N, C-alpha and C positions, 0 to 999 in steps of 0.2 A: 552634502551636509556642510557646506561652507559656512564659516563664521559661527559654528555651534560648538558648545563645549564638548570635551572628550567624554564626559559622563553620558551625554545623550547618545553618542556613538556606541558606547558600551551597552546601553539599554536596548537600542535598536538591534544590535548584533545578537543579544540574548533572545529577543523576540523572533528574529530571523531564524536562529538555530532551532527554536521550538517549532516554528512553522515547517521547517525542512524535515524535522523528525516526524511531524504529523503526516506530511505528504508521503514520506517513505513508508510509514506504517500503513497508510491507506493503499499504497501500491502493493505492498506485501500481502495485505488482506485480499486484494483483488486477484492477485496471481494465485494465492492459495485456494480461494474459492473456485477459480476456473479449473484448477487441477482436480479438486474434489468432484466438481460437477462432471468433468470428462471421465474420471475414474468410475463414478456411479453409472454414467451413461454407457460406458464400455461394458461394465458388468451386466447391466440390463440387456444389452444387445447380445452378449454371450449367452445368457440364460435363455433368451428368446430363440436363438438359433439352435441351441441344444434341445429344446423342447419341441421344435418343429419336426 
């Protein structure tokens, strides 16, 4: 960002921080969803084995 005003740098930093927050939120949602799916899958397998 050579030869650009300090205000431009502040604006781009704000957008960068917002993008990082969004990426973190998406990652957290993915991990949470994976945990929920594996918990439900384990419960279904447990029920299936107990009823066999």
